[in-house]
N, C-alpha and C positions, 0 to 999 in steps of 0.2 A: 519560517524566517528565510524566505527566498532572497530578499534584498538585505543590505547591511542593517545593523542595528540603528535604532532611531537617533541615537546620539551622534553617530558618524554621518548619517544622512543630513541631519540638521547642520552639522559643522560644515559639510561640503556645500550644501545649498547656500549657507551664509557666505562661504568663500566665493562662490559663483556670483552672488549678488554684489560683492565688493570688487570684483574684477573690473578693470576699465572696459568701457563699452567696445573699444576696438578689439580687445582680446576675446570678448564674448562673441563678437561677430565673426572673428577668425575661426573659432571653434564651431560655431553654429553653421557656418557655410563651408566647412571642410568637405572636400570631395571624397575622401577615403577614410576608412577606419584607421589606417596608419597615421594620417594627419591628425585625426582626433586624439589618438593615443599619444603621439609624440608631443603635440602641443600641451596636452594635459599633464604629461609626465614632467615637462619642464616647469610646471607650476607647483609640483609637489615639493614642499619645503620641509626642512628638518623638524620644525614645530608641528607640522601636520603628521609626520611619522610618529613623533613622540605622543601626540594626542591619541592616535590609533593604537600605539603600543600600550598605553595606559588602559584603554578599553579592553584590549586583549588579555591583559593580566588579570582581569576580573573573573576569568573562567579557569576553574581548577582542572587542568588537563595533564599536569605533570604528576608524577608519583610522589606522594607525601608519605614519608617513613612513619609518621605518627597515625596515619589513617587506618592501617590494617587492624591494630589493636582495638580502635574505636568501633569499627564495623563488626569485628568478631564478637565483641561484648554485646553490641546491639543485636546481632544475630542470635546470640545465645539466649537473650531475653525472649525473642520471638519463638525460639525453639522450645523454651520452657512453657510458653503459652500455647504450644501446639500449633502455632502459625508457621507451618513448615515452608510455605511459599514465601512469606516475608523473610524468614530466616535465610532461605536460599539466595534471595536477591542481595541481602546485606552481606553475606559471606562472599558473594561475587564481587561486590564493591571493594571488599577488603583484598581480594585476590588482585583486582585491577591496580591497586596501589602498592602491591608487594613486588619486590625485586626477585628475579629467579634464584632458586637454590638458597632460599632463606627459610628460617623457622616460620616466619609470618605466612608465607605462601603455602607451605606444607600444612600448617595448622588450619588455614582457611579452607583448603581443598578437602581435608579430612572432615571438618565440620560440615561442609556443604554435602559431602557424600552421605552423612547421616541424615540430613534434611531430605535429600533426594530419595533415600531409602524409604522414609516415611511417606513420601509422595508416590511411592510405587514406581519410581523411575530407576529401575535396577540396572539397566545398561549404562545410564549416565553415572550412577553411583559407582559402578566398577571402574569407569574411566577416571573419575575423581580420585578413587583409591590409588590407581596407578600413578596419577599425577602427584599425589601427596608423597608417595614413595620415591618418585623420581626427583623431587625437590628436597629430599632428606628428612622425611617425617621421623620424629624421635623414636628410637627403638623401644623405649619403655612403654610407649603408647600403641605399639604395633598389634598386640593380641586382640584388642577390642575391634580395631579396624579390620583385621583379617577375618575375624568372626563374622563381621558384616559382609565381607566379600564372599565368604562361604554361603551365607544366607542368600545372597543375590544369585549365586550360581545355582543353588538348589532350586530356587524359585523359577529361574529361567530354564530349568531342565538340563543344565550342563553338568551331568552327574560326575563325569570323569574329572573335570577341573575342580568340582566341589570336593570330591573325595581326596584329591591331591592337596588342596588347601587345608582340609581338616587334618590330614596326615601331618602336614608341615606344622600346624598348630600344636598337635600332640607332641611332636618332637621338640618344638620350642618350649613347651611347658616342662618337659622332662629335662631338657638341657639347662634351662635358665629359670628355675623356680623363684623369680624375684618378686612376684606379685604378693600382695597382702593376702592373708588366708581367706578372708571374706570375699575379696574380689576374685581370687582364684577359684573359689567354690562356685561363684555365679557363672564365671566363664566355663568352668568344667561342666556344669549343668546344661548350659546352652549348647556346648559342644556335643554332648551326648544326644540332646534333642535333635540337633542338626544331622548327626550320623544316621539316626533312625529315619528322619525325613528324606535324606538323600537316598536311602535304600528303597523307599517307597515311591519316590517321585519318578515318573517316566518322562522321557524327553518330550518337549513340546514341539508340535508341528505348526507350520504356518496355517493360520485359519483362512477360511474362504474369503471373508471380507478383506483381510490384509492382502491376500493374493490379488483380489479384485482391484483394490486400491492401487497396488503396484502396477498392474496391467494398464489401468486407466491413466496413471501418471506418465507411463511410457509411450502413450499414443503420439504418433508423429503425423506430419502432414501427408495427405494422400497424393501421390503423384509428384514427380520431380519438376520443379520450375527452373529451367535453365537461366531465365532472365532475372528472377528475384528468388534466390534460394530459401529465404525465410517465409515464402508464400507457397500456397498450394498451386497445382497445375490448373486450377479452376480460374485463376486470375492472371491478368497481364498488365504491364506498366505502359501507360500512354502519356503523352504530353501535348498541350496546345497553349496558345498565348493567353487565353482567358482563364482556364482552370489550372494551368501549370501542370505539374506532374500528378497523376492520379492512377488508380487501379480500376479495372473493369473486369466483368465476368466473361470468361471465354466459353462458358457453357451454362446451362441452367443449374442453379445452386439451390439445394434444399435447406430449410431451417435447421440450424444446429451444425452445419458443415463447418469444419475448421478451415479457415482461410489463411491465417497468418499465425505463425508461432515464432516469436523473436525474443532473444535474450538481450537485455539492455546493453548498449555499448558501454555505458558507465551508469552507475546509480550511486546516490549518496543518501544514507539513512537520515531521516529528518530528526533533528535534535530535540524537537518538542519544546516544552517549556523548560528553559535552562537559564534562569536568571543569574546574572553575575553574583559573585560572592558578596558584594556590598548590599545586595538585596535579601540575603539569607540570614536567618537568626543564628544558624550554626555554620561553622566553616565547612562541615561535611554534609552533603545532601543525602538524606535517607529515603527520598521519594523514589517510587518505582516508575520508570519511564521506558519507552520503546528501546532506547539505546542500551538498556540493561537486559532486554529480553530477545533481541534479534541480532543475528550476525551482521556486522558492519560491511561484509563483502557480499555474501549470497542472500542475505535477508531472511534466512531460515529462522524460525522461532526456536529458541533454546533456553533452557533453564541453567545450563552449565556452560557459561561463556569462558573462553580462553582469551586472556588479555594480551595486548601488545607488550613486549618486554620494555619498550621505551617510554610509553605514555599510559595514562590511566583512562583515556577516553575510548580508544578503539578496542572493541571486543569482538570475538569471533566464535563460531560454532565448533571449531576444531583447529588443531595446529596446522593442518594442511591449508585451511582458508586463511589463517594468519600469515603463513609463509607466502601464499600466492599474492595476497594484498601487499605484503612488504616488497616483493619483487617487482610488482607492477607500478605501485604508486606510493605506498605508505612510508617507504624509506625516505621520501621527500616530505610527505605531509606530516610525519610524526612530530617534528619540532614546531609545526605551524598551527597546532590545534586551536589555540586561543584566537589567533588571527583569523582563521577560516570561520570560526563560529561568529566572530564579529562582522566579517564581510558577507556572510550569508551563504545559503546553499548554492545559489547560482554561480558565485565565484568559485566555490569548492568544486562544482561539476566542471567548470571551465578549466580549472587547473588539472583535475583528474583526467579530463579528455586529452589534453596535450601530453600528459605523462604516459597514458596508454598508447597514444599515437606513436611514441618513440619506438614501440615494439612492432609496428607495422612497417610499411615501406617508408622509412624516414626520409630517404632522398626525395621521393615523390612529394611528401608532405612539405619539406623545406622548399622545393621548387614552386609549389603552388603559393605558399606564403610569400616568398620573395617576388613571384610574379605579380601578386596583388599589390605589393608595396610599390613596385616599379611602374606597373601599368595603370594604377589608380582605378581599379575596377571593383573595389570592395563594397562601395556604398550603393552601387546601381544594381537593382534586381534584374534589369534587362541584360546586364552583362553576364549574368549567370548562365544564360542560354546561348551565348555567342560561341563561335569557334575559338578554341584555346590553342595557341601555338606553343608546342613543346620543343624548345630549342636547346634545353640543357638536361643532361642526365648525370646527376651527381654520383650515381652508383657505378658509373663506368660508361664505356662506349655503347651506343645504341645504333642499330641498323636504320632506325627511323629518325635519326638525328637531323634536325633541320627541316623535317617534313611537316606539313599541316595535318594534324590528326583531330578528328571531330567526334567526341563521344556522342552517341545518339541522344542521350538524356543526361542532364547534369547529375552528378553523383555516380554515374555508371563508369566502369572501367572501359578500356579501349575495345573490349569484346562485347560491350553492351550489357554487362552484368551489373546489377544493383545489389550490393551486399551490405550487411549491417557492419560497416567498418568506418574508419575515420574519414575516408574519402566521401562517403555518403553524409556523415555528420558535417563535414566542412562545407558541403553544398546546400545545407539548410539555410533558408534566407534569414538574415538578421533584421530586415525591415528598418534599416538604420534611419532613413529619413522620416519614419513615422514616430520615432521616439523623440521626446522633447529634448532640447539642448541641455537642460539641467540634468535630465536622466542620463544622457550620454556622458556628460562630464562626471557624474557620480560613478558610473561604471568604469570609465577610463581612469579616473584617479584611484579608484579601489584596486584595479588591476595593476596600475603603476606601483602602488604601495606594496602589493604582493610580489611583484618582480624585484623591487628593491630588497625585500626581505630574503627572497631566494638567492639573489646575488650576494648578499652579506653572509648567508649561511653556506654558500658554495656547495649547495646540495643538488642543484639542477644540472644534470649532465646530458646535453643534447646528444642524439645518436648520429647526427650527420653534421657536416660542416656547412656554414652559411657562405654563399658566394660574396666576394668583395663588393662593397657598395650597397649592401642590403641592410646594414646596421648590425648591432650585436645580436647574439643568439637569443638573449632574453627579450630584446625588442621585437624580434620576429615572432617569438612565441607569445609575447604580450599582446600583439595585434590579434593573434589567433584567439587568445583567451577573451579579449574584448568582443570579438565577433561571437564567440560562444555565449557569453553573458547576454548579449542582445538577442541571440537566436532563441534563448530559453523561454522568453515570455510567450512565444507562439508555439514552441516545439517541445517544451518539457512535459513529461507525463507523470501525473501523480500516481504513485503505486500505493494501493490501499489494502487493508485487511480488516477483518471483523474481530472486535474484542468484546469479551463478555464481562458484564458487571453484575453485582449482586452477591449476596452471601451464599455459602454452600447449603445453608439450612433451608432456604426458600426453594419451593418446588419449581418456580419459574424465575429465570433470570433474564434480564434484558441484554441486548448486545447493540453495538453501534459500529458504524464504519469509521475507521480512522485512517489518516494519511500516514503511511509508513516511510515512504522514501520518495525521492524524485529521480527520474531516469531519462535517458535519451534513447529513443527507439526510432532509428532512421526510416525503417520500412513503414511503421505505423504512422509516422509523420507524413507519409505520402497520401493518407486518406483525407479527403475533403470533408467538410462539415455538412451535416443536415440536422435540422431540428426534429426530424422524424427519421432517424437512421435505419439502415437495414442490417446493421451489425451490432454486436456488443463486445466489449473488451474486458478481460479479467486477468488476474495475476496469480502465479504460483512462484513465490520467491521473486527472482529478478526476471522471470520469463512471462511475457505478455502473450495472450492468445486472443485472436479475433475470430468470432464465429458469426455466421449468418443468423440473424434474428427473425428472418422471414424469407420467403422464396424470392430469389434474385434471378431475373431472366438474363439470358445470354446478351452481352452488349451493354448491360446496365452497370452504372458506376457503383463501386463499393463505397459506402458512406458511413461516417462515424460521427457521433455527437461530441462536440468539444466541451459540453457542459450544459448550455441553455437548451432545454428539451421542451417540445410543445406540450408534453403532459405535466410540466413543472411550472411553466410561466407563459404569459401571453407574449405576442409577437413584439410589442414595443419594448418590453423589458429584455427580451432575447436580443433584439437588434442592438440595444444600447450596450449590453455586456460584450457582444461579439465585436462591436466597433471599437470599444475601449481597449480590449485585450488583444484582439486578433487583426484589427485594422481592416475589416471588410464589412460590407452590407450584405446580409444574408438574403438570398433570393430562392431559397429552397422551396419545394412544393408546399410544405407546411406553412411557410410564411405567406406564400402567394394565396393559398386557400383561405387563410384566416382573414385576409382583406375582404373576402366576399362571404364570410360566415354570417350566420344568423345573429340577430340582436341579442339572443339569449346567452351567448357566450358558451364556453365549454360546459358540457353536461355535469362535470364534477364540481362546478361552481354555481349551478343553477338553483334558483328559488322556485317554489311552486305556489300555486294559488291555494289559499286556505279554504276556499269555498268548493272548488271543483277538482283541485289537484293538478291542473294543467300547468305547464311551465310559464313563468312570467317573462315578459319581454320589455325592452326599453332601456333608457339610460338613467336619468335622475329619478324619473317616475316610472315604475314598472306596471305594465298592464297585462292582464291575463291573456294568454295566447288562444284561449277558446273563444270562438265567435259568439257563443251563447252566454258568455259570462262578462260582466262589466267591472269586475274587481280590479282595483288599482291600489298601489301602496308606494311609499317613498323608499328608494334604495337605501338611503341612510338608516331608515328605521329597521330594515331587514338586516343590514350589516351590524347594527347595534345588537340585535337579537342573536346574531351569529356569534359575536364576540362574547356575549354573556354565556351562550351555550358552550363555547370553547373553554371558558373558565371552569364551568361545571365539570366538563370532561377531564380537564386537567386535575381537578380535585379528586376525581375517581381514580385517575392513574396514580396519584400520590397514595391513595388508600391501597392500591394494588402493590406498590413498592413497599409499603409498610406491612404487607402480609395481612391485609384485611379485605379479602375478596368478597365476603358477604355484603359489607357496607358498600363496596364499590359497585356490586351488581345492582343494588337498590338505587343508587344514584344514577347509574347508566341507563337503567330502564326508564327512569323519569326523564332523562335527557332524550331518550328515543321518542317518547310520547310528545315532547316539546318539538323535536325536529320534524315530526310528521306533519305539523301544521304549517311549515313554511320552507322546508328544504326538499329538494328533489330526492327521490329514492336512490339516485346514482351520485349524490353529492359525496365528496371525499370524506367529510366528517361523519356521514352516515356509515360508510365503510369502516372508518377507524373505530367507531363505537361498537360495531359488530365484532371487530377484531379484539377490542378490549374485553368484551363480554366473553369471547372464546377463551381468552387468557384467564379470566377470573374463574370460569367454570372448570377449566383444566386444572387450575390450582386446587379446586375442591374435589377433583377426581370425577366430575360429572362429564364423562367423555361424549355422551350422546348430545347434550346441549352445547358443549364446546364445538363439536363438529358442525352442528346446525348453524351456529353463528359464524363460524369460520367460512362456511360455504357461502353465506350471504355476503360476507366481506369480500370473498373471492370474486363474486359477480361484479362488484364495484371496481375492483382492480382490473378486471377484464375490460370493462367499459373505458377506463381511463388509459390503460397501457397497451391493450390489445391481447388477443388470445395466445400469441407466440412471443410475448415479451419476457424479458428476464424477470420482471416483477411477478408475472404470472407463474413463472417457474418456481420462484421462491415460495409463493403462496401454496402452490400445489405440493411442494415438498413439505411444507409445514403440515398440510392436511394428511399427506402420506404418513408422516411420523406420528401424527395424532391417531390415525387408524392403527398403526403398528403398536403404539403404546396401549391404546384402548383395547385392542384384541388380546394383548397379554393380560391386562388387568381384568377384563370382563369375559374372557373365554370366547372371543370372537363374536360377541353379540352385537357389536356396534355396526350398523349398516349405513353406508354412505348414501346420500340422497343427491338428486340432481340429474337431469337428462344427459349432461355432458360426461357423466362418469362411466358410461359404457356397458358393463356386464349385466347379465340377467338378474332380476330380483330373486331373492332367496338363496343366492350363492355368495355369502359375505366374504368368504376367503378369496374367491376368484375376483370379486369386485374390488376388494381392498388391494389385492395384489396388482390388479390392472391399474388402479389409480396410483399406487406406489411406483410402479415401473414407469408410468407416464411422467410422474413428477420427477423421478430420478433422472430421466432422460432430459427433461427441461432444465433441471438444476445443473446437470453436468455440462450442458451447453455453456453455462456461465462460469463454472468452477473447475472443470476437468477433475472432479473428485468423485469418489464413490460414497455410499452411505457409511456412516460411522459404525464401528463394531457394535455399539449399543445405541439404542434409540435416543434421540433428542428431539424436542418439539420446538420449532423456530416460530416465533411470533413477531408480527410487524408492530412497530411502535410508531414514532413520528418520523417525518421526512426531514432530514437535516438540510439546511439551506445550501451548504457548499457541496456535499456529496451528491445531492440530487437523487438519492436512493433511499428506500425505506430502511429503518433500523430493524433489527431482528432480536429474537429472544430464544431462550432454550428452556425446555421443560424437563425436569428430572422426575422419574417415577419414584414414589416413596420407597425408601430403603435401598435405592440403587444410586450409582454415581454415573452421571451422564459424561460422555466423552467430550472433552473440549475440542471443538472442531472449527478452526478458523476458516471462514468462508471468504471467497474472493468475489467481489462485486465489480461491475463496471464503474468507471469513474470518469471524471472530466479529462479532456484531452490535455489541457494545460495545467499550469500551477494553480492550486486551490487558493 
């Protein structure tokens, strides 16, 4: 929900259509963003604000005193059903609606600690126990919770703390024998068991995989870049009139090298499906969404959220994150939750950007904003590269006062340094003239309504004064917010993660890429687009990393894919998408080469001759490419066969999801025989069927056949995406995990096949280790993660239209629990 809700959009567009033609022309031809904002602001009427306010009231973001009891009772039902994950989320919802230092919040924290204990989250359990006590957990219920605390400490190997807790419990029992006899006996028995366990338990040490994970996550950029601190020394910032600002390689770069590591200037967690109350059957929503599982500031995954004290919407992974968010922006946003959900993510990011900007060089920010209002240079992209005259220093006297100072590149400071700060965000182009007048009016009216609400709440405190003649403080920041809203269509970055689906009982569970948040990354925004890029982007929380996906020679431009990729869609579709969202016609090498490509089209979409197997060529009528064959066929006929085959494959996947792998295998083998008569061996559907067969055989524990089919699928992936692609890394990692699982289950009898796998025959341990290490290296280029503590087998499913990346799956060995491991995949440059 990047833009406002449909009801507000329809309302504003109707208002625009009813405006006198002269006013429409005035706004449409306005030379500056300040003119657009001020003209639109004058048109915002009380009835417009009332309509927007009524829409905002539809979102339950305030604390409801009746909600904690409801969610606690619903959580108790899940707990009794042993659905501890569902219980945890419901208790968290109850916590978010509770006021501090009340019985409601202490009971919800205590109940959640019990659910976390059963999930094996002992550290989180201990924190919730501490929170329950801090908020006044009833003394009569303390013994059971303290016993749980001691159990956690024993399990974690913290023997001294566990012994102290056990001692305190014994003293409590002796001093206040208030428990019923039966309950006292149960607690006493558990206490004796714990004492014995504490004496036997040795302190736990950090395992090698955990240490390896920590080391990998702490990896920093190699070499210091004095010009772009968030980039490695291997790249440099350049600018020219045609390409604008861009990054180039200052030396030869190898695949996998880390080029950019940047924390988002701001990010906003995507609300997901959050229908207003009028669309819900119940007043309180029991569904699990990303906003219940991720920190609203740092985006870390957490089962034990800590809520804002003032609203029920914002949740955090810790009290520290909550306090940082409050100090930076949430003290202003807290009372605006419903309005921000109504106006959309882009308005929310625009507001948050200006709030964070107050803590930087506020005088410099105000100077730039006021300069744009006075000098009428906001709408013109060309003006972004002109010399800027700095004649006023609101922070005090300056030795450069009155002089002409020319930053070498827009967004850089006077020393030529381009940092991930508000100055860089401010200089991202809004492309004002490319947006339709109706869209500009929608954005301007929405920002105006937000400014009115801020003014009424008296919660927006500018950090610097505005010079006379520049308008009110909120007008100045309103122009800035409008600029940011328009910037975001071309500069917002979708932050994604991988979420797993499927029941715990199934041996194979599917995963899919989901959009987690939207953020602004000024350095990554410097990267120009290519439909065949030489980099990949991935995320860990709010940090984005850019790695080389192939060898990049010195002087070559660093290129990023904004979404439309040559391995996903043809040039015409790519051009249309790029033109509509990013306002340019792509002339990258991939687009140029496709103009002169063969009539057969991409190999992963090619049909083959049923007689000789050669590739078919042509448009409406396809002719065999072999000179010795005269076979011809209608393209429509082959497309119809392909659609029928896709339906059959879809039925097989449904059987897999329903845990019927034997029937799925029978159906897929039949589909394979049909495909051989008209599809190229490198067709994407052929690879997908091989992958589905690998998944089915893995579910049956037939590791040898699973590996055979997965390696066939891998060859199709290599043809389509390239040997050094992120997709290839994912597939190799899946194969490595299969070998790892298979070796454990079959005593290392599984032998990898294929010439590209390296080691000598007859040395399965070495060969599997070689493949695993190669796969891990490939995979880490995309994720900055290490292998999980226990093995999991990731399987490709379908390619989603928006993420442009294959889905994944996880295999669990029978009798073991696979570690849930969120993967970070590259994603589109702009909003999804």
